[in-house]
C-alpha positions in Angstrom: 156.9 91.0 97.0 159.2 88.7 95.1 161.9 90.0 92.7 160.0 88.5 89.7 156.7 90.1 90.6 158.3 93.4 91.4 159.9 93.5 88.0 156.6 92.6 86.3 154.8 95.5 88.1 157.7 97.8 87.3 157.7 96.8 83.6 153.9 97.5 83.2 154.1 100.9 85.0 157.2 102.0 83.0 155.5 101.2 79.8 152.5 103.4 80.9 154.9 106.3 81.7 156.6 105.8 78.3 153.4 106.1 76.4 152.2 109.1 78.5 155.5 111.0 78.0 155.6 110.3 74.2 152.2 111.8 73.8 152.8 114.7 76.2 156.2 115.5 74.7 154.9 115.7 71.2 151.9 117.8 72.2 153.9 120.2 74.3 157.0 120.4 71.9 159.2 119.7 75.0 162.7 118.4 74.2 163.3 117.4 77.8 160.0 115.5 77.9 160.6 113.8 74.5 164.1 112.9 75.6 162.9 111.4 78.8 160.3 109.5 76.9 162.9 107.9 74.7 164.8 107.1 77.8 161.8 105.5 79.4 161.1 103.5 76.2 164.6 102.2 76.4 164.0 101.2 80.2 160.9 99.3 79.1 163.1 97.0 77.2 165.8 97.0 80.0 163.2 96.0 82.6 162.0 93.2 80.3 165.6 92.0 80.0 166.0 92.2 83.8 162.8 90.2 84.2 164.2 87.5 81.8 167.4 87.4 83.7 165.6 86.9 87.0 163.7 84.0 85.5 166.8 82.5 84.1 168.8 82.9 87.3 166.2 80.9 89.2 166.9 77.7 87.0 168.6 74.9 88.8 172.2 73.8 88.1 172.6 71.0 85.5 175.5 68.9 84.2 176.9 71.6 82.0 176.4 74.6 84.3 177.2 73.2 87.7 177.0 76.5 89.5 173.5 77.2 88.0 172.5 80.3 86.1 173.2 83.0 88.6 175.5 85.0 86.2 172.7 85.6 83.8 171.8 88.4 86.3 175.3 89.8 85.8 175.0 89.6 82.0 171.7 91.3 82.3 173.1 94.1 84.4 175.9 94.7 81.9 173.4 94.9 79.0 171.1 97.2 81.0 173.9 99.5 81.9 175.1 99.7 78.2 171.6 100.4 77.0 171.2 103.2 79.6 174.5 104.7 78.5 173.4 104.6 74.8 170.1 106.3 75.7 172.0 109.0 77.7 174.2 109.8 74.7 171.1 110.2 72.6 169.7 112.7 75.2 173.0 114.7 75.2 173.0 114.9 71.4 169.4 116.1 71.2 170.0 118.7 74.0 173.1 120.1 72.2 171.1 120.4 69.0 168.3 122.3 70.9 170.8 124.8 72.2 171.4 126.0 68.6 167.8 126.1 67.8 165.8 126.8 71.0 162.1 126.2 71.1 159.9 127.2 73.9 157.6 124.3 74.9 154.1 124.5 76.3 155.1 124.7 79.9 151.8 123.8 81.7 151.3 120.5 79.6 155.0 119.7 80.0 154.9 120.0 83.8 151.7 118.1 84.2 152.9 115.1 82.3 156.3 115.1 83.8 154.7 115.3 87.3 152.5 112.2 86.6 155.5 110.3 85.4 157.6 111.3 88.5 154.9 109.9 90.9 154.7 106.6 89.1 158.6 106.4 88.8 158.9 107.1 92.5 156.5 104.4 93.4 158.3 101.8 91.2 161.7 102.9 92.6 160.5 102.4 96.2 159.2 99.0 95.3 162.5 97.9 93.7 164.7 99.5 96.5 164.9 96.5 98.9 165.6 93.9 96.3 168.2 96.1 94.6 170.4 95.9 97.8 171.0 92.2 97.3 170.4 91.6 93.6 172.8 93.2 91.0 170.3 92.8 88.2 167.5 94.5 90.1 170.0 97.2 91.1 170.6 97.9 87.5 166.8 98.0 86.8 166.5 100.4 89.9 169.1 102.7 88.3 167.0 102.9 85.2 164.0 103.8 87.2 165.8 106.3 89.3 167.1 107.9 86.0 163.5 108.2 84.8 162.5 109.8 88.1 165.4 112.3 87.9 164.4 113.1 84.3 160.8 113.6 85.2 161.8 115.8 88.1 164.0 117.9 85.9 161.2 118.4 83.5 158.8 119.5 86.2 161.4 122.1 87.4 162.1 123.2 83.9 158.5 123.5 83.1 157.9 125.7 86.0 161.0 127.8 85.2 160.0 128.2 81.6 156.5 129.3 82.5 158.0 132.0 84.7 160.9 133.2 82.6 160.1 132.0 79.0 163.8 130.9 78.8 163.7 128.1 76.2 167.3 126.9 76.9 166.4 125.7 80.3 164.8 122.6 78.7 168.0 121.3 77.1 170.2 122.4 80.1 168.3 120.3 82.5 168.5 117.3 80.1 172.3 117.5 80.3 172.3 117.7 84.1 170.1 114.6 84.4 172.3 112.7 81.9 175.4 113.3 84.0 173.6 111.9 87.1 172.5 108.8 85.2 175.9 108.2 83.8 177.5 108.3 87.3 175.0 105.7 88.6 175.2 103.2 85.7 179.1 103.3 85.7 178.9 101.7 89.2 176.6 99.0 88.1 178.9 98.1 85.1 181.9 98.2 87.4 180.3 95.7 89.8 179.2 93.4 87.1 182.6 93.5 85.4 184.2 92.6 88.7 181.9 89.5 89.0 182.8 88.3 85.5 186.5 88.9 86.2 186.2 86.8 89.4 187.5 89.6 91.6 187.3 89.3 95.3 183.9 90.7 96.4 183.9 94.2 97.8 182.4 93.0 101.1 185.0 90.3 101.7 188.4 91.1 103.3 190.6 88.2 102.0 193.2 88.8 104.7 190.5 88.4 107.3 189.2 85.2 105.7 192.7 83.7 105.9 193.1 84.8 109.5 189.8 83.2 110.6 190.5 80.0 108.7 193.8 79.7 110.4 192.1 80.1 113.7 190.1 76.8 113.2 191.4 73.9 115.2 193.7 71.7 113.2 194.6 74.3 110.5 198.3 75.1 110.4 198.3 77.3 107.3 196.2 78.5 104.3 197.4 79.4 100.9 196.3 79.6 97.2 193.2 81.3 98.6 190.6 82.5 96.1 187.1 84.2 96.8 184.8 85.2 94.0 181.1 85.8 93.2 179.0 83.4 91.2 176.1 85.9 91.2 174.4 88.5 93.3 174.9 87.6 97.0 176.5 84.2 96.2 180.2 83.9 97.0 182.5 80.9 96.4 185.9 80.0 97.9 188.7 77.6 97.2 192.0 77.1 99.1 194.8 74.8 100.1 194.8 74.1 103.8 197.8 72.8 105.6 196.9 70.5 108.5 198.8 69.9 111.7 200.0 66.4 112.5 196.6 64.5 113.1 194.8 61.4 111.9 193.2 61.5 108.5 189.8 60.6 109.9 190.0 63.9 111.9 190.1 66.0 108.7 186.3 65.9 108.4 185.9 67.7 111.7 188.4 70.4 110.4 186.5 70.8 107.2 183.2 71.2 109.2 184.9 73.9 111.3 186.2 75.7 108.2 182.7 75.5 106.6 180.9 76.8 109.7 183.5 79.7 110.1 183.1 80.8 106.4 179.2 80.6 106.6 179.0 82.5 109.8 181.4 85.3 109.2 181.4 85.8 105.4 178.2 84.1 104.2 180.3 81.9 101.8 178.3 78.8 101.0 180.3 77.2 98.1 183.7 76.0 99.6 186.3 73.8 98.0 189.2 72.8 100.3 192.4 70.8 99.4 194.0 69.4 102.5 197.8 69.0 102.7 200.2 67.7 105.3 203.2 69.4 103.7 203.7 72.8 102.0 203.4 73.0 98.3 204.6 75.9 96.1 202.4 78.9 96.8 200.5 80.1 93.8 199.9 83.8 93.0 196.8 85.0 94.8 194.1 86.6 92.9 
């Protein structure tokens, strides 16, 4: 299934879970279920944003955006992560309020609704898992869905525990536990997106190894002013100054082909810009 179709299905199913949990949370007087419903409602918007980002990222390059629209995915991931953090703060706030005024929810209804939401979220998460490995925007959406699944699981556990012990404070306590797990996951997405926007060297690229392999190409005497960055999810670019040994200018094309093949084979770098030199120039600070 394509990324776009997966996001459409995820959006529809998540909206269904949101409606179910809103109704169930109000009927059962469960803070955990109501909080999770709010979280899911935020995720409906987040998934819609992820879908819009996926559509925009597929647009071809033009005269103004010569690299295309790949970074729309990164912007979508940042906004998604921010929304999830805001939703988590709201959950924590409501949980702390409930500690001071505990209310025992209707455990049976609370558990049944949460269990239904857990099944749907697990199915959506499994569907998005493969695309999330290679697509930062889908990865952010996947964390939203995982957060929903964790919230639903916590409500199921809380409902069973409340039914057995009648301890009303279990409800907000589990909400805080789930909030902590969600924050840990979303911070990673925000960090990865920020690294792309800052044009940091991708985490899966060892720049020293890149330089070593480029210097191993026949005709290359040295490499400096080397930069590697990400345009979008799974799309890396490279620029460098390459010092050639003493050879004919017409032979530079073969050297360039060798460099390009080396970078594609070992690092999956498709966007390569090389400046050839026959004499050293001042070495710029490497980023």
